[in-house]
mmCIF file of the N, C-alpha and C atoms, coordinates in Angstrom:
data_MODEL
# 
_entry.id   MODEL 
# 
loop_
_atom_site.group_PDB 
_atom_site.id 
_atom_site.type_symbol 
_atom_site.label_atom_id 
_atom_site.label_alt_id 
_atom_site.label_comp_id 
_atom_site.label_asym_id 
_atom_site.label_entity_id 
_atom_site.label_seq_id 
_atom_site.pdbx_PDB_ins_code 
_atom_site.Cartn_x 
_atom_site.Cartn_y 
_atom_site.Cartn_z 
_atom_site.occupancy 
_atom_site.B_iso_or_equiv 
_atom_site.pdbx_formal_charge 
_atom_site.auth_seq_id 
_atom_site.auth_comp_id 
_atom_site.auth_asym_id 
_atom_site.auth_atom_id 
_atom_site.pdbx_PDB_model_num 
ATOM 1   N N  . MET A 1 1  ? 92.849  48.624 56.954 1.00 0.00 ? 1  MET A N  1 
ATOM 2   C CA . MET A 1 1  ? 94.189  49.037 57.201 1.00 0.00 ? 1  MET A CA 1 
ATOM 3   C C  . MET A 1 1  ? 94.426  50.441 56.672 1.00 0.00 ? 1  MET A C  1 
ATOM 4   N N  . LEU A 1 2  ? 93.394  51.163 56.357 1.00 0.00 ? 2  LEU A N  1 
ATOM 5   C CA . LEU A 1 2  ? 93.492  52.488 55.767 1.00 0.00 ? 2  LEU A CA 1 
ATOM 6   C C  . LEU A 1 2  ? 94.189  53.464 56.708 1.00 0.00 ? 2  LEU A C  1 
ATOM 7   N N  . GLY A 1 3  ? 95.279  54.056 56.266 1.00 0.00 ? 3  GLY A N  1 
ATOM 8   C CA . GLY A 1 3  ? 95.996  55.064 57.023 1.00 0.00 ? 3  GLY A CA 1 
ATOM 9   C C  . GLY A 1 3  ? 96.968  54.546 58.062 1.00 0.00 ? 3  GLY A C  1 
ATOM 10  N N  . GLN A 1 4  ? 97.062  53.251 58.244 1.00 0.00 ? 4  GLN A N  1 
ATOM 11  C CA . GLN A 1 4  ? 97.963  52.722 59.259 1.00 0.00 ? 4  GLN A CA 1 
ATOM 12  C C  . GLN A 1 4  ? 99.393  52.687 58.749 1.00 0.00 ? 4  GLN A C  1 
ATOM 13  N N  . THR A 1 5  ? 100.332 52.954 59.648 1.00 0.00 ? 5  THR A N  1 
ATOM 14  C CA . THR A 1 5  ? 101.739 52.860 59.282 1.00 0.00 ? 5  THR A CA 1 
ATOM 15  C C  . THR A 1 5  ? 102.383 51.612 59.868 1.00 0.00 ? 5  THR A C  1 
ATOM 16  N N  . LYS A 1 6  ? 101.703 50.960 60.800 1.00 0.00 ? 6  LYS A N  1 
ATOM 17  C CA . LYS A 1 6  ? 102.198 49.700 61.363 1.00 0.00 ? 6  LYS A CA 1 
ATOM 18  C C  . LYS A 1 6  ? 101.112 48.652 61.209 1.00 0.00 ? 6  LYS A C  1 
ATOM 19  N N  . VAL A 1 7  ? 101.547 47.432 60.968 1.00 0.00 ? 7  VAL A N  1 
ATOM 20  C CA . VAL A 1 7  ? 100.594 46.343 60.807 1.00 0.00 ? 7  VAL A CA 1 
ATOM 21  C C  . VAL A 1 7  ? 101.168 45.102 61.485 1.00 0.00 ? 7  VAL A C  1 
ATOM 22  N N  . ASP A 1 8  ? 100.304 44.328 62.150 1.00 0.00 ? 8  ASP A N  1 
ATOM 23  C CA . ASP A 1 8  ? 100.713 43.066 62.762 1.00 0.00 ? 8  ASP A CA 1 
ATOM 24  C C  . ASP A 1 8  ? 100.524 41.959 61.736 1.00 0.00 ? 8  ASP A C  1 
ATOM 25  N N  . ILE A 1 9  ? 101.582 41.184 61.534 1.00 0.00 ? 9  ILE A N  1 
ATOM 26  C CA . ILE A 1 9  ? 101.592 40.117 60.538 1.00 0.00 ? 9  ILE A CA 1 
ATOM 27  C C  . ILE A 1 9  ? 101.739 38.783 61.256 1.00 0.00 ? 9  ILE A C  1 
ATOM 28  N N  . ASN A 1 10 ? 100.917 37.814 60.880 1.00 0.00 ? 10 ASN A N  1 
ATOM 29  C CA . ASN A 1 10 ? 100.996 36.474 61.436 1.00 0.00 ? 10 ASN A CA 1 
ATOM 30  C C  . ASN A 1 10 ? 102.002 35.667 60.624 1.00 0.00 ? 10 ASN A C  1 
ATOM 31  N N  . GLY A 1 11 ? 103.024 35.173 61.275 1.00 0.00 ? 11 GLY A N  1 
ATOM 32  C CA . GLY A 1 11 ? 104.033 34.340 60.626 1.00 0.00 ? 11 GLY A CA 1 
ATOM 33  C C  . GLY A 1 11 ? 104.223 33.067 61.431 1.00 0.00 ? 11 GLY A C  1 
ATOM 34  N N  . LEU A 1 12 ? 104.850 32.069 60.844 1.00 0.00 ? 12 LEU A N  1 
ATOM 35  C CA . LEU A 1 12 ? 105.060 30.803 61.535 1.00 0.00 ? 12 LEU A CA 1 
ATOM 36  C C  . LEU A 1 12 ? 106.495 30.678 62.001 1.00 0.00 ? 12 LEU A C  1 
ATOM 37  N N  . CYS A 1 13 ? 106.681 30.334 63.252 1.00 0.00 ? 13 CYS A N  1 
ATOM 38  C CA . CYS A 1 13 ? 107.993 30.015 63.822 1.00 0.00 ? 13 CYS A CA 1 
ATOM 39  C C  . CYS A 1 13 ? 109.020 31.111 63.576 1.00 0.00 ? 13 CYS A C  1 
ATOM 40  N N  . LEU A 1 14 ? 108.671 32.355 63.883 1.00 0.00 ? 14 LEU A N  1 
ATOM 41  C CA . LEU A 1 14 ? 109.625 33.451 63.745 1.00 0.00 ? 14 LEU A CA 1 
ATOM 42  C C  . LEU A 1 14 ? 110.638 33.370 64.873 1.00 0.00 ? 14 LEU A C  1 
ATOM 43  N N  . ASN A 1 15 ? 111.899 33.484 64.536 1.00 0.00 ? 15 ASN A N  1 
ATOM 44  C CA . ASN A 1 15 ? 112.981 33.406 65.504 1.00 0.00 ? 15 ASN A CA 1 
ATOM 45  C C  . ASN A 1 15 ? 113.296 34.812 66.004 1.00 0.00 ? 15 ASN A C  1 
ATOM 46  N N  . PRO A 1 16 ? 113.128 35.093 67.299 1.00 0.00 ? 16 PRO A N  1 
ATOM 47  C CA . PRO A 1 16 ? 113.385 36.440 67.804 1.00 0.00 ? 16 PRO A CA 1 
ATOM 48  C C  . PRO A 1 16 ? 114.852 36.855 67.722 1.00 0.00 ? 16 PRO A C  1 
ATOM 49  N N  . ASP A 1 17 ? 115.761 35.900 67.501 1.00 0.00 ? 17 ASP A N  1 
ATOM 50  C CA . ASP A 1 17 ? 117.183 36.216 67.365 1.00 0.00 ? 17 ASP A CA 1 
ATOM 51  C C  . ASP A 1 17 ? 117.553 36.623 65.945 1.00 0.00 ? 17 ASP A C  1 
ATOM 52  N N  . VAL A 1 18 ? 116.611 36.528 65.016 1.00 0.00 ? 18 VAL A N  1 
ATOM 53  C CA . VAL A 1 18 ? 116.862 36.854 63.610 1.00 0.00 ? 18 VAL A CA 1 
ATOM 54  C C  . VAL A 1 18 ? 116.120 38.138 63.271 1.00 0.00 ? 18 VAL A C  1 
ATOM 55  N N  . THR A 1 19 ? 116.768 38.999 62.486 1.00 0.00 ? 19 THR A N  1 
ATOM 56  C CA . THR A 1 19 ? 116.126 40.218 62.006 1.00 0.00 ? 19 THR A CA 1 
ATOM 57  C C  . THR A 1 19 ? 115.382 39.902 60.718 1.00 0.00 ? 19 THR A C  1 
ATOM 58  N N  . TYR A 1 20 ? 114.109 40.294 60.653 1.00 0.00 ? 20 TYR A N  1 
ATOM 59  C CA . TYR A 1 20 ? 113.291 40.054 59.466 1.00 0.00 ? 20 TYR A CA 1 
ATOM 60  C C  . TYR A 1 20 ? 112.865 41.385 58.862 1.00 0.00 ? 20 TYR A C  1 
ATOM 61  N N  . VAL A 1 21 ? 112.665 41.381 57.561 1.00 0.00 ? 21 VAL A N  1 
ATOM 62  C CA . VAL A 1 21 ? 111.996 42.490 56.895 1.00 0.00 ? 21 VAL A CA 1 
ATOM 63  C C  . VAL A 1 21 ? 110.798 41.907 56.164 1.00 0.00 ? 21 VAL A C  1 
ATOM 64  N N  . LEU A 1 22 ? 109.782 42.720 56.009 1.00 0.00 ? 22 LEU A N  1 
ATOM 65  C CA . LEU A 1 22 ? 108.619 42.333 55.225 1.00 0.00 ? 22 LEU A CA 1 
ATOM 66  C C  . LEU A 1 22 ? 108.817 42.928 53.843 1.00 0.00 ? 22 LEU A C  1 
ATOM 67  N N  . MET A 1 23 ? 109.030 42.062 52.860 1.00 0.00 ? 23 MET A N  1 
ATOM 68  C CA . MET A 1 23 ? 109.222 42.516 51.487 1.00 0.00 ? 23 MET A CA 1 
ATOM 69  C C  . MET A 1 23 ? 107.853 42.737 50.856 1.00 0.00 ? 23 MET A C  1 
ATOM 70  N N  . ILE A 1 24 ? 107.712 43.865 50.167 1.00 0.00 ? 24 ILE A N  1 
ATOM 71  C CA . ILE A 1 24 ? 106.465 44.191 49.481 1.00 0.00 ? 24 ILE A CA 1 
ATOM 72  C C  . ILE A 1 24 ? 106.749 44.098 47.991 1.00 0.00 ? 24 ILE A C  1 
ATOM 73  N N  . GLU A 1 25 ? 106.371 42.966 47.407 1.00 0.00 ? 25 GLU A N  1 
ATOM 74  C CA . GLU A 1 25 ? 106.587 42.685 45.983 1.00 0.00 ? 25 GLU A CA 1 
ATOM 75  C C  . GLU A 1 25 ? 108.016 42.960 45.524 1.00 0.00 ? 25 GLU A C  1 
ATOM 76  N N  . GLN A 1 26 ? 108.987 42.575 46.320 1.00 0.00 ? 26 GLN A N  1 
ATOM 77  C CA . GLN A 1 26 ? 110.418 42.647 45.995 1.00 0.00 ? 26 GLN A CA 1 
ATOM 78  C C  . GLN A 1 26 ? 110.897 44.059 45.689 1.00 0.00 ? 26 GLN A C  1 
ATOM 79  N N  . ARG A 1 27 ? 110.089 45.075 46.007 1.00 0.00 ? 27 ARG A N  1 
ATOM 80  C CA . ARG A 1 27 ? 110.504 46.442 45.717 1.00 0.00 ? 27 ARG A CA 1 
ATOM 81  C C  . ARG A 1 27 ? 110.731 47.268 46.960 1.00 0.00 ? 27 ARG A C  1 
ATOM 82  N N  . GLN A 1 28 ? 109.911 47.096 47.958 1.00 0.00 ? 28 GLN A N  1 
ATOM 83  C CA . GLN A 1 28 ? 110.022 47.894 49.168 1.00 0.00 ? 28 GLN A CA 1 
ATOM 84  C C  . GLN A 1 28 ? 110.129 46.984 50.375 1.00 0.00 ? 28 GLN A C  1 
ATOM 85  N N  . LYS A 1 29 ? 110.764 47.510 51.427 1.00 0.00 ? 29 LYS A N  1 
ATOM 86  C CA . LYS A 1 29 ? 110.958 46.747 52.651 1.00 0.00 ? 29 LYS A CA 1 
ATOM 87  C C  . LYS A 1 29 ? 110.285 47.456 53.813 1.00 0.00 ? 29 LYS A C  1 
ATOM 88  N N  . ALA A 1 30 ? 109.719 46.670 54.701 1.00 0.00 ? 30 ALA A N  1 
ATOM 89  C CA . ALA A 1 30 ? 109.164 47.174 55.952 1.00 0.00 ? 30 ALA A CA 1 
ATOM 90  C C  . ALA A 1 30 ? 109.950 46.527 57.083 1.00 0.00 ? 30 ALA A C  1 
ATOM 91  N N  . THR A 1 31 ? 110.471 47.325 57.988 1.00 0.00 ? 31 THR A N  1 
ATOM 92  C CA . THR A 1 31 ? 111.191 46.772 59.130 1.00 0.00 ? 31 THR A CA 1 
ATOM 93  C C  . THR A 1 31 ? 110.186 46.160 60.096 1.00 0.00 ? 31 THR A C  1 
ATOM 94  N N  . CYS A 1 32 ? 110.604 45.063 60.732 1.00 0.00 ? 32 CYS A N  1 
ATOM 95  C CA . CYS A 1 32 ? 109.681 44.324 61.601 1.00 0.00 ? 32 CYS A CA 1 
ATOM 96  C C  . CYS A 1 32 ? 110.289 44.078 62.972 1.00 0.00 ? 32 CYS A C  1 
ATOM 97  N N  . GLU A 1 33 ? 109.421 44.089 63.968 1.00 0.00 ? 33 GLU A N  1 
ATOM 98  C CA . GLU A 1 33 ? 109.784 43.755 65.337 1.00 0.00 ? 33 GLU A CA 1 
ATOM 99  C C  . GLU A 1 33 ? 109.024 42.479 65.692 1.00 0.00 ? 33 GLU A C  1 
ATOM 100 N N  . ILE A 1 34 ? 109.740 41.454 66.132 1.00 0.00 ? 34 ILE A N  1 
ATOM 101 C CA . ILE A 1 34 ? 109.112 40.180 66.482 1.00 0.00 ? 34 ILE A CA 1 
ATOM 102 C C  . ILE A 1 34 ? 108.481 40.320 67.870 1.00 0.00 ? 34 ILE A C  1 
ATOM 103 N N  . LEU A 1 35 ? 107.173 40.148 67.946 1.00 0.00 ? 35 LEU A N  1 
ATOM 104 C CA . LEU A 1 35 ? 106.470 40.230 69.230 1.00 0.00 ? 35 LEU A CA 1 
ATOM 105 C C  . LEU A 1 35 ? 106.451 38.880 69.938 1.00 0.00 ? 35 LEU A C  1 
ATOM 106 N N  . ASN A 1 36 ? 106.273 37.806 69.166 1.00 0.00 ? 36 ASN A N  1 
ATOM 107 C CA . ASN A 1 36 ? 106.322 36.435 69.669 1.00 0.00 ? 36 ASN A CA 1 
ATOM 108 C C  . ASN A 1 36 ? 106.579 35.531 68.458 1.00 0.00 ? 36 ASN A C  1 
ATOM 109 N N  . PRO A 1 37 ? 106.741 34.216 68.633 1.00 0.00 ? 37 PRO A N  1 
ATOM 110 C CA . PRO A 1 37 ? 107.092 33.355 67.495 1.00 0.00 ? 37 PRO A CA 1 
ATOM 111 C C  . PRO A 1 37 ? 106.088 33.337 66.341 1.00 0.00 ? 37 PRO A C  1 
ATOM 112 N N  . SER A 1 38 ? 104.909 33.913 66.528 1.00 0.00 ? 38 SER A N  1 
ATOM 113 C CA . SER A 1 38 ? 103.946 33.883 65.430 1.00 0.00 ? 38 SER A CA 1 
ATOM 114 C C  . SER A 1 38 ? 103.439 35.261 64.992 1.00 0.00 ? 38 SER A C  1 
ATOM 115 N N  . ILE A 1 39 ? 103.902 36.343 65.642 1.00 0.00 ? 39 ILE A N  1 
ATOM 116 C CA . ILE A 1 39 ? 103.429 37.687 65.269 1.00 0.00 ? 39 ILE A CA 1 
ATOM 117 C C  . ILE A 1 39 ? 104.600 38.659 65.197 1.00 0.00 ? 39 ILE A C  1 
ATOM 118 N N  . ALA A 1 40 ? 104.621 39.432 64.112 1.00 0.00 ? 40 ALA A N  1 
ATOM 119 C CA . ALA A 1 40 ? 105.611 40.500 63.951 1.00 0.00 ? 40 ALA A CA 1 
ATOM 120 C C  . ALA A 1 40 ? 104.865 41.799 63.671 1.00 0.00 ? 40 ALA A C  1 
ATOM 121 N N  . ARG A 1 41 ? 105.357 42.895 64.239 1.00 0.00 ? 41 ARG A N  1 
ATOM 122 C CA . ARG A 1 41 ? 104.784 44.219 63.970 1.00 0.00 ? 41 ARG A CA 1 
ATOM 123 C C  . ARG A 1 41 ? 105.723 44.925 62.998 1.00 0.00 ? 41 ARG A C  1 
ATOM 124 N N  . CYS A 1 42 ? 105.185 45.274 61.834 1.00 0.00 ? 42 CYS A N  1 
ATOM 125 C CA . CYS A 1 42 ? 106.001 45.853 60.764 1.00 0.00 ? 42 CYS A CA 1 
ATOM 126 C C  . CYS A 1 42 ? 105.607 47.302 60.514 1.00 0.00 ? 42 CYS A C  1 
ATOM 127 N N  . SER A 1 43 ? 106.618 48.150 60.330 1.00 0.00 ? 43 SER A N  1 
ATOM 128 C CA . SER A 1 43 ? 106.412 49.565 60.010 1.00 0.00 ? 43 SER A CA 1 
ATOM 129 C C  . SER A 1 43 ? 106.410 49.710 58.502 1.00 0.00 ? 43 SER A C  1 
ATOM 130 N N  . LEU A 1 44 ? 105.274 50.080 57.948 1.00 0.00 ? 44 LEU A N  1 
ATOM 131 C CA . LEU A 1 44 ? 105.129 50.152 56.495 1.00 0.00 ? 44 LEU A CA 1 
ATOM 132 C C  . LEU A 1 44 ? 105.735 51.432 55.934 1.00 0.00 ? 44 LEU A C  1 
ATOM 133 N N  . PRO A 1 45 ? 106.420 51.317 54.799 1.00 0.00 ? 45 PRO A N  1 
ATOM 134 C CA . PRO A 1 45 ? 106.895 52.523 54.121 1.00 0.00 ? 45 PRO A CA 1 
ATOM 135 C C  . PRO A 1 45 ? 105.725 53.176 53.389 1.00 0.00 ? 45 PRO A C  1 
ATOM 136 N N  . LYS A 1 46 ? 105.934 54.377 52.900 1.00 0.00 ? 46 LYS A N  1 
ATOM 137 C CA . LYS A 1 46 ? 104.890 55.020 52.097 1.00 0.00 ? 46 LYS A CA 1 
ATOM 138 C C  . LYS A 1 46 ? 104.851 54.320 50.747 1.00 0.00 ? 46 LYS A C  1 
ATOM 139 N N  . VAL A 1 47 ? 103.710 53.762 50.416 1.00 0.00 ? 47 VAL A N  1 
ATOM 140 C CA . VAL A 1 47 ? 103.531 53.059 49.148 1.00 0.00 ? 47 VAL A CA 1 
ATOM 141 C C  . VAL A 1 47 ? 102.738 53.976 48.230 1.00 0.00 ? 47 VAL A C  1 
ATOM 142 N N  . LEU A 1 48 ? 103.342 54.383 47.122 1.00 0.00 ? 48 LEU A N  1 
ATOM 143 C CA . LEU A 1 48 ? 102.706 55.321 46.201 1.00 0.00 ? 48 LEU A CA 1 
ATOM 144 C C  . LEU A 1 48 ? 102.022 54.599 45.054 1.00 0.00 ? 48 LEU A C  1 
ATOM 145 N N  . ASP A 1 49 ? 101.469 53.455 45.356 1.00 0.00 ? 49 ASP A N  1 
ATOM 146 C CA . ASP A 1 49 ? 100.746 52.652 44.384 1.00 0.00 ? 49 ASP A CA 1 
ATOM 147 C C  . ASP A 1 49 ? 99.568  52.048 45.132 1.00 0.00 ? 49 ASP A C  1 
ATOM 148 N N  . TRP A 1 50 ? 98.531  51.671 44.434 1.00 0.00 ? 50 TRP A N  1 
ATOM 149 C CA . TRP A 1 50 ? 97.389  51.094 45.112 1.00 0.00 ? 50 TRP A CA 1 
ATOM 150 C C  . TRP A 1 50 ? 97.139  49.692 44.583 1.00 0.00 ? 50 TRP A C  1 
ATOM 151 N N  . GLY A 1 51 ? 96.391  48.936 45.345 1.00 0.00 ? 51 GLY A N  1 
ATOM 152 C CA . GLY A 1 51 ? 96.022  47.598 44.934 1.00 0.00 ? 51 GLY A CA 1 
ATOM 153 C C  . GLY A 1 51 ? 96.591  46.536 45.852 1.00 0.00 ? 51 GLY A C  1 
ATOM 154 N N  . THR A 1 52 ? 96.387  45.296 45.466 1.00 0.00 ? 52 THR A N  1 
ATOM 155 C CA . THR A 1 52 ? 96.843  44.153 46.240 1.00 0.00 ? 52 THR A CA 1 
ATOM 156 C C  . THR A 1 52 ? 98.314  43.896 45.961 1.00 0.00 ? 52 THR A C  1 
ATOM 157 N N  . LYS A 1 53 ? 99.105  43.804 47.018 1.00 0.00 ? 53 LYS A N  1 
ATOM 158 C CA . LYS A 1 53 ? 100.541 43.542 46.904 1.00 0.00 ? 53 LYS A CA 1 
ATOM 159 C C  . LYS A 1 53 ? 100.872 42.245 47.640 1.00 0.00 ? 53 LYS A C  1 
ATOM 160 N N  . THR A 1 54 ? 101.714 41.425 47.034 1.00 0.00 ? 54 THR A N  1 
ATOM 161 C CA . THR A 1 54 ? 102.197 40.215 47.684 1.00 0.00 ? 54 THR A CA 1 
ATOM 162 C C  . THR A 1 54 ? 103.274 40.607 48.685 1.00 0.00 ? 54 THR A C  1 
ATOM 163 N N  . VAL A 1 55 ? 103.203 40.064 49.883 1.00 0.00 ? 55 VAL A N  1 
ATOM 164 C CA . VAL A 1 55 ? 104.192 40.356 50.917 1.00 0.00 ? 55 VAL A CA 1 
ATOM 165 C C  . VAL A 1 55 ? 104.750 39.048 51.468 1.00 0.00 ? 55 VAL A C  1 
ATOM 166 N N  . TYR A 1 56 ? 106.024 39.080 51.873 1.00 0.00 ? 56 TYR A N  1 
ATOM 167 C CA . TYR A 1 56 ? 106.641 37.907 52.488 1.00 0.00 ? 56 TYR A CA 1 
ATOM 168 C C  . TYR A 1 56 ? 107.771 38.342 53.402 1.00 0.00 ? 56 TYR A C  1 
ATOM 169 N N  . PHE A 1 57 ? 108.057 37.501 54.417 1.00 0.00 ? 57 PHE A N  1 
ATOM 170 C CA . PHE A 1 57 ? 109.163 37.743 55.332 1.00 0.00 ? 57 PHE A CA 1 
ATOM 171 C C  . PHE A 1 57 ? 110.462 37.292 54.694 1.00 0.00 ? 57 PHE A C  1 
ATOM 172 N N  . GLN A 1 58 ? 111.527 38.027 54.967 1.00 0.00 ? 58 GLN A N  1 
ATOM 173 C CA . GLN A 1 58 ? 112.855 37.621 54.537 1.00 0.00 ? 58 GLN A CA 1 
ATOM 174 C C  . GLN A 1 58 ? 113.812 37.844 55.704 1.00 0.00 ? 58 GLN A C  1 
ATOM 175 N N  . PRO A 1 59 ? 114.506 36.784 56.151 1.00 0.00 ? 59 PRO A N  1 
ATOM 176 C CA . PRO A 1 59 ? 115.478 36.948 57.234 1.00 0.00 ? 59 PRO A CA 1 
ATOM 177 C C  . PRO A 1 59 ? 116.674 37.755 56.748 1.00 0.00 ? 59 PRO A C  1 
ATOM 178 N N  . GLN A 1 60 ? 117.256 38.557 57.643 1.00 0.00 ? 60 GLN A N  1 
ATOM 179 C CA . GLN A 1 60 ? 118.368 39.422 57.268 1.00 0.00 ? 60 GLN A CA 1 
ATOM 180 C C  . GLN A 1 60 ? 119.687 39.042 57.925 1.00 0.00 ? 60 GLN A C  1 
ATOM 181 N N  . SER A 1 61 ? 119.702 38.025 58.757 1.00 0.00 ? 61 SER A N  1 
ATOM 182 C CA . SER A 1 61 ? 120.951 37.633 59.392 1.00 0.00 ? 61 SER A CA 1 
ATOM 183 C C  . SER A 1 61 ? 121.246 36.169 59.090 1.00 0.00 ? 61 SER A C  1 
ATOM 184 N N  . GLY A 1 62 ? 122.483 35.812 59.219 1.00 0.00 ? 62 GLY A N  1 
ATOM 185 C CA . GLY A 1 62 ? 122.884 34.442 58.906 1.00 0.00 ? 62 GLY A CA 1 
ATOM 186 C C  . GLY A 1 62 ? 123.148 34.274 57.426 1.00 0.00 ? 62 GLY A C  1 
ATOM 187 N N  . LEU A 1 63 ? 123.143 33.043 56.971 1.00 0.00 ? 63 LEU A N  1 
ATOM 188 C CA . LEU A 1 63 ? 123.449 32.735 55.577 1.00 0.00 ? 63 LEU A CA 1 
ATOM 189 C C  . LEU A 1 63 ? 122.199 32.555 54.732 1.00 0.00 ? 63 LEU A C  1 
ATOM 190 N N  . SER A 1 64 ? 121.033 32.853 55.286 1.00 0.00 ? 64 SER A N  1 
ATOM 191 C CA . SER A 1 64 ? 119.786 32.536 54.584 1.00 0.00 ? 64 SER A CA 1 
ATOM 192 C C  . SER A 1 64 ? 119.113 33.766 53.980 1.00 0.00 ? 64 SER A C  1 
ATOM 193 N N  . ASN A 1 65 ? 119.876 34.726 53.465 1.00 0.00 ? 65 ASN A N  1 
ATOM 194 C CA . ASN A 1 65 ? 119.279 35.949 52.920 1.00 0.00 ? 65 ASN A CA 1 
ATOM 195 C C  . ASN A 1 65 ? 118.432 35.700 51.681 1.00 0.00 ? 65 ASN A C  1 
ATOM 196 N N  . ASP A 1 66 ? 118.635 34.582 50.991 1.00 0.00 ? 66 ASP A N  1 
ATOM 197 C CA . ASP A 1 66 ? 117.819 34.268 49.827 1.00 0.00 ? 66 ASP A CA 1 
ATOM 198 C C  . ASP A 1 66 ? 116.554 33.502 50.212 1.00 0.00 ? 66 ASP A C  1 
ATOM 199 N N  . GLU A 1 67 ? 116.454 33.133 51.471 1.00 0.00 ? 67 GLU A N  1 
ATOM 200 C CA . GLU A 1 67 ? 115.306 32.373 51.954 1.00 0.00 ? 67 GLU A CA 1 
ATOM 201 C C  . GLU A 1 67 ? 114.112 33.307 52.151 1.00 0.00 ? 67 GLU A C  1 
ATOM 202 N N  . LYS A 1 68 ? 112.935 32.884 51.678 1.00 0.00 ? 68 LYS A N  1 
ATOM 203 C CA . LYS A 1 68 ? 111.729 33.695 51.809 1.00 0.00 ? 68 LYS A CA 1 
ATOM 204 C C  . LYS A 1 68 ? 110.629 32.862 52.445 1.00 0.00 ? 68 LYS A C  1 
ATOM 205 N N  . ALA A 1 69 ? 109.823 33.504 53.251 1.00 0.00 ? 69 ALA A N  1 
ATOM 206 C CA . ALA A 1 69 ? 108.656 32.847 53.829 1.00 0.00 ? 69 ALA A CA 1 
ATOM 207 C C  . ALA A 1 69 ? 107.423 33.586 53.334 1.00 0.00 ? 69 ALA A C  1 
ATOM 208 N N  . TYR A 1 70 ? 106.607 32.930 52.534 1.00 0.00 ? 70 TYR A N  1 
ATOM 209 C CA . TYR A 1 70 ? 105.414 33.560 51.965 1.00 0.00 ? 70 TYR A CA 1 
ATOM 210 C C  . TYR A 1 70 ? 104.424 33.905 53.071 1.00 0.00 ? 70 TYR A C  1 
ATOM 211 N N  . VAL A 1 71 ? 103.886 35.091 53.012 1.00 0.00 ? 71 VAL A N  1 
ATOM 212 C CA . VAL A 1 71 ? 102.917 35.523 54.011 1.00 0.00 ? 71 VAL A CA 1 
ATOM 213 C C  . VAL A 1 71 ? 101.539 35.696 53.400 1.00 0.00 ? 71 VAL A C  1 
ATOM 214 N N  . GLY A 1 72 ? 101.418 36.500 52.362 1.00 0.00 ? 72 GLY A N  1 
ATOM 215 C CA . GLY A 1 72 ? 100.093 36.706 51.780 1.00 0.00 ? 72 GLY A CA 1 
ATOM 216 C C  . GLY A 1 72 ? 99.991  38.007 51.023 1.00 0.00 ? 72 GLY A C  1 
ATOM 217 N N  . PHE A 1 73 ? 98.863  38.670 51.180 1.00 0.00 ? 73 PHE A N  1 
ATOM 218 C CA . PHE A 1 73 ? 98.571  39.881 50.430 1.00 0.00 ? 73 PHE A CA 1 
ATOM 219 C C  . PHE A 1 73 ? 98.131  41.002 51.370 1.00 0.00 ? 73 PHE A C  1 
ATOM 220 N N  . ILE A 1 74 ? 98.461  42.235 50.999 1.00 0.00 ? 74 ILE A N  1 
ATOM 221 C CA . ILE A 1 74 ? 97.956  43.433 51.672 1.00 0.00 ? 74 ILE A CA 1 
ATOM 222 C C  . ILE A 1 74 ? 97.410  44.339 50.583 1.00 0.00 ? 74 ILE A C  1 
ATOM 223 N N  . TYR A 1 75 ? 96.252  44.930 50.826 1.00 0.00 ? 75 TYR A N  1 
ATOM 224 C CA . TYR A 1 75 ? 95.668  45.861 49.860 1.00 0.00 ? 75 TYR A CA 1 
ATOM 225 C C  . TYR A 1 75 ? 96.037  47.278 50.285 1.00 0.00 ? 75 TYR A C  1 
ATOM 226 N N  . PHE A 1 76 ? 96.757  47.989 49.422 1.00 0.00 ? 76 PHE A N  1 
ATOM 227 C CA . PHE A 1 76 ? 97.181  49.357 49.692 1.00 0.00 ? 76 PHE A CA 1 
ATOM 228 C C  . PHE A 1 76 ? 96.258  50.332 48.982 1.00 0.00 ? 76 PHE A C  1 
ATOM 229 N N  . VAL A 1 77 ? 95.955  51.437 49.659 1.00 0.00 ? 77 VAL A N  1 
ATOM 230 C CA . VAL A 1 77 ? 95.095  52.485 49.112 1.00 0.00 ? 77 VAL A CA 1 
ATOM 231 C C  . VAL A 1 77 ? 95.843  53.803 49.213 1.00 0.00 ? 77 VAL A C  1 
ATOM 232 N N  . ILE A 1 78 ? 95.834  54.584 48.134 1.00 0.00 ? 78 ILE A N  1 
ATOM 233 C CA . ILE A 1 78 ? 96.448  55.909 48.160 1.00 0.00 ? 78 ILE A CA 1 
ATOM 234 C C  . ILE A 1 78 ? 95.396  56.905 48.613 1.00 0.00 ? 78 ILE A C  1 
ATOM 235 N N  . GLU A 1 79 ? 95.778  57.720 49.591 1.00 0.00 ? 79 GLU A N  1 
ATOM 236 C CA . GLU A 1 79 ? 94.871  58.755 50.072 1.00 0.00 ? 79 GLU A CA 1 
ATOM 237 C C  . GLU A 1 79 ? 94.978  59.970 49.163 1.00 0.00 ? 79 GLU A C  1 
ATOM 238 N N  . LYS A 1 80 ? 93.870  60.404 48.639 1.00 0.00 ? 80 LYS A N  1 
ATOM 239 C CA . LYS A 1 80 ? 93.849  61.578 47.770 1.00 0.00 ? 80 LYS A CA 1 
ATOM 240 C C  . LYS A 1 80 ? 93.424  62.782 48.595 1.00 0.00 ? 80 LYS A C  1 
ATOM 241 N N  . ARG A 1 81 ? 94.223  63.859 48.523 1.00 0.00 ? 81 ARG A N  1 
ATOM 242 C CA . ARG A 1 81 ? 93.916  65.068 49.279 1.00 0.00 ? 81 ARG A CA 1 
ATOM 243 C C  . ARG A 1 81 ? 93.599  66.209 48.334 1.00 0.00 ? 81 ARG A C  1 
ATOM 244 N N  . ASN A 1 82 ? 92.630  67.000 48.709 1.00 0.00 ? 82 ASN A N  1 
ATOM 245 C CA . ASN A 1 82 ? 92.308  68.213 47.959 1.00 0.00 ? 82 ASN A CA 1 
ATOM 246 C C  . ASN A 1 82 ? 92.936  69.388 48.692 1.00 0.00 ? 82 ASN A C  1 
ATOM 247 N N  . ASP A 1 83 ? 93.946  69.991 48.094 1.00 0.00 ? 83 ASP A N  1 
ATOM 248 C CA . ASP A 1 83 ? 94.651  71.116 48.713 1.00 0.00 ? 83 ASP A CA 1 
ATOM 249 C C  . ASP A 1 83 ? 94.156  72.436 48.140 1.00 0.00 ? 83 ASP A C  1 
ATOM 250 N N  . SER A 1 84 ? 92.868  72.691 48.220 1.00 0.00 ? 84 SER A N  1 
ATOM 251 C CA . SER A 1 84 ? 92.355  73.953 47.688 1.00 0.00 ? 84 SER A CA 1 
ATOM 252 C C  . SER A 1 84 ? 91.768  74.819 48.771 1.00 0.00 ? 84 SER A C  1 
# 
């Protein structure tokens, strides 16, 4: 997943009428587009930390904003550039 800004996430029973965000360790959010009931394409924010991060879906509409669906882990890598 090195250098990608979008990632396809496998989820269970995603409702296309509900807006979801992919939470990255409760600190950052990635907006998601539901492709079908089991796959969402999420636009990742710039993560200025490296390592394995826990990610989960959180619905943004209705009364279930505290509801979370565990997804798994993504390993983030910081790209180091030499500007010389």
